[in-house]
C-alpha positions in Angstrom: 25.4 -162.3 -39.5 26.9 -163.1 -42.9 26.8 -166.7 -44.0 28.5 -168.2 -47.1 26.8 -171.4 -48.4 28.6 -174.0 -50.4 25.9 -176.0 -52.1 23.4 -173.1 -52.2 21.8 -174.3 -55.4 20.9 -177.6 -53.9 17.6 -178.3 -52.1 18.8 -177.8 -48.6 21.2 -175.0 -49.4 18.5 -173.0 -51.2 16.0 -173.5 -48.4 18.6 -172.4 -45.9 19.4 -169.3 -47.9 15.7 -168.3 -48.0 15.3 -168.8 -44.2 18.4 -166.9 -43.3 17.6 -164.1 -45.6 14.1 -163.9 -44.2 15.6 -163.6 -40.7 17.8 -160.7 -41.7 21.1 -162.5 -42.3 23.3 -161.5 -45.2 23.6 -164.6 -47.4 26.2 -165.4 -50.1 26.9 -168.6 -52.0 28.7 -170.4 -54.8 26.8 -171.3 -58.0 27.9 -172.9 -61.2 25.5 -171.3 -63.7 24.7 -167.7 -64.6 21.0 -168.6 -64.6 21.3 -169.6 -60.9 22.9 -166.2 -60.2 19.9 -164.5 -61.7 17.5 -166.6 -59.7 19.2 -166.0 -56.4 19.6 -162.2 -57.1 15.8 -162.1 -57.5 15.5 -163.6 -54.0 18.0 -161.0 -52.6 20.9 -163.5 -52.3 24.3 -162.6 -53.6 26.3 -165.4 -55.4 29.7 -166.0 -56.9 30.1 -168.0 -60.1 32.6 -170.8 -59.8 33.2 -174.5 -59.8 33.9 -176.0 -56.4 35.9 -178.9 -57.8 38.4 -176.7 -59.6 38.6 -173.6 -57.3 41.5 -173.3 -54.8 41.1 -172.6 -51.1 42.3 -169.0 -51.8 39.6 -168.7 -54.5 36.9 -169.8 -52.0 38.3 -167.5 -49.3 37.9 -164.5 -51.6 34.3 -165.5 -52.4 33.6 -165.9 -48.7 35.4 -162.8 -47.5 33.7 -161.1 -44.6 31.6 -164.1 -43.7 31.0 -165.0 -40.1 30.1 -168.6 -41.0 30.5 -171.1 -43.8 27.9 -173.8 -44.3 28.9 -176.8 -46.5 25.7 -178.5 -47.9 27.3 -179.6 -51.2 27.3 -183.4 -51.9 27.7 -185.9 -54.8 25.1 -188.4 -53.5 27.3 -191.3 -54.1 27.9 -191.0 -57.9 31.2 -191.4 -59.7 34.3 -191.8 -57.5 36.1 -188.8 -59.0 33.1 -186.5 -58.3 32.7 -187.9 -54.8 36.3 -187.3 -54.0 36.2 -183.7 -55.5 33.0 -182.7 -53.7 32.6 -184.7 -50.6 36.3 -185.0 -49.8 38.6 -182.4 -51.3 35.9 -179.8 -51.3 35.5 -180.0 -47.6 39.2 -179.7 -46.9 39.4 -176.8 -49.3 36.5 -175.1 -47.5 38.1 -175.6 -44.1 41.2 -173.9 -45.4 39.1 -171.2 -47.0 37.3 -170.5 -43.7 40.7 -170.0 -42.0 41.9 -167.7 -44.7 38.7 -165.7 -44.8 38.5 -165.5 -41.0 35.1 -167.3 -40.9 35.5 -169.1 -37.6 32.1 -170.9 -37.7 31.9 -174.0 -40.0 28.9 -176.2 -40.3 29.0 -179.4 -42.4 26.0 -181.4 -43.5 27.1 -185.0 -43.5 25.3 -188.4 -43.4 24.3 -190.8 -40.7 26.8 -193.8 -40.7 23.8 -196.2 -40.7 22.4 -194.8 -43.9 21.6 -197.5 -46.5 23.2 -200.2 -44.4 20.2 -202.4 -45.1 21.1 -202.4 -48.8 23.6 -204.3 -50.9 25.5 -201.1 -51.8 27.6 -200.8 -55.0 31.3 -200.0 -54.5 30.7 -196.3 -55.5 28.2 -195.9 -52.6 30.5 -197.5 -50.1 33.3 -195.2 -51.3 31.0 -192.3 -50.8 30.4 -193.2 -47.1 34.2 -193.7 -46.6 34.9 -190.2 -48.0 32.2 -188.6 -46.0 33.7 -190.2 -42.8 37.1 -188.8 -43.7 35.6 -185.4 -44.2 34.0 -185.6 -40.8 37.4 -186.4 -39.3 39.0 -183.5 -41.1 36.4 -181.1 -39.7 36.7 -182.4 -36.1 40.5 -182.0 -36.2 40.3 -178.4 -37.4 40.7 -175.4 -35.0 37.4 -173.9 -36.2 34.2 -173.5 -34.3 32.6 -176.4 -36.1 29.3 -178.3 -36.1 28.6 -181.5 -38.1 24.9 -182.3 -38.7 24.1 -185.8 -39.8 20.5 -186.0 -41.1 18.8 -189.3 -41.8 17.3 -190.1 -45.2 16.3 -186.9 -46.9 12.8 -186.5 -48.4 10.9 -183.7 -50.0 7.8 -184.0 -47.7 6.4 -180.8 -46.2 8.2 -179.6 -43.1 6.9 -180.9 -39.7 8.7 -178.4 -37.6 9.5 -181.1 -35.1 12.6 -183.3 -34.9 14.8 -185.6 -32.8 18.3 -184.2 -32.5 21.3 -185.4 -30.4 24.7 -187.1 -30.4 23.1 -190.4 -31.6 19.8 -190.9 -33.4 18.0 -193.7 -35.2 18.1 -193.7 -39.0 14.7 -192.9 -40.4 13.9 -190.0 -42.7 13.7 -186.2 -42.5 12.2 -183.5 -44.7 14.8 -181.3 -46.3 12.8 -178.2 -45.1 13.3 -179.4 -41.5 17.0 -179.9 -42.1 17.3 -176.3 -43.4 15.4 -175.0 -40.4 17.6 -177.0 -38.0 20.7 -175.5 -39.7 19.2 -172.0 -39.3 18.7 -172.6 -35.5 22.2 -174.0 -35.2 23.8 -171.0 -36.8 21.8 -168.8 -34.4 23.0 -170.7 -31.3 26.7 -170.0 -30.8 26.8 -172.2 -27.7 26.6 -175.3 -29.8 30.1 -175.8 -31.0 32.5 -178.6 -31.8 29.7 -181.1 -31.7 28.4 -183.9 -34.0 24.7 -184.0 -34.0 22.4 -186.6 -35.7 19.0 -185.6 -36.9 15.8 -187.6 -37.5 12.1 -186.9 -37.6 10.7 -186.5 -34.1 8.3 -184.7 -31.8 10.3 -181.9 -30.4 10.0 -178.4 -31.9 13.2 -177.5 -33.8 14.3 -174.5 -31.7 13.7 -176.5 -28.5 15.6 -179.5 -29.8 18.6 -177.4 -30.8 18.7 -175.6 -27.4 18.5 -179.0 -25.6 21.9 -179.7 -27.1 23.6 -176.7 -25.5 26.2 -178.0 -22.9 
């Protein structure tokens, strides 16, 4: 399996790259800085240098050529509106088109739980972020690709537990980024999970078992 990761230099993307590579997959990703290319090369991961916000769908397709799957883990985390639109909105639609052009039928998007931060008095930029993420989810579900949307709860840098709660609807709590990366790995290895939105939270079910429980 060859997997192209958008957001590979982020915490989840890097963890996912390492797990996939350790399992024998061929991993490629997009990075912004030459130093990142050097780092990933030392880990046996090939990268393309480029800026997601300015690249065209055709540019992305060339970078992802030969891939079986594209995983979109890039995100702006609710910053300036123009960045949110470029990364969380336009970036996803470009990646969908790139997947079609490159013949990568499998498309996995890391999104957010709709309930995230609802207990807070959010600034306009954060509310805009959630609105853009929702529109990106809609775009993915309306594509003709073999898609999966994963909506993790609050991301933390705690050690992996190896157990989760995963399903069409989950409570909003928190989840270690390492457990998100492992869940993504198992989803990519389970082709029977397709065209599904899955929400992810900390739980007590081993990750592989939790993923297989969502095969219908």
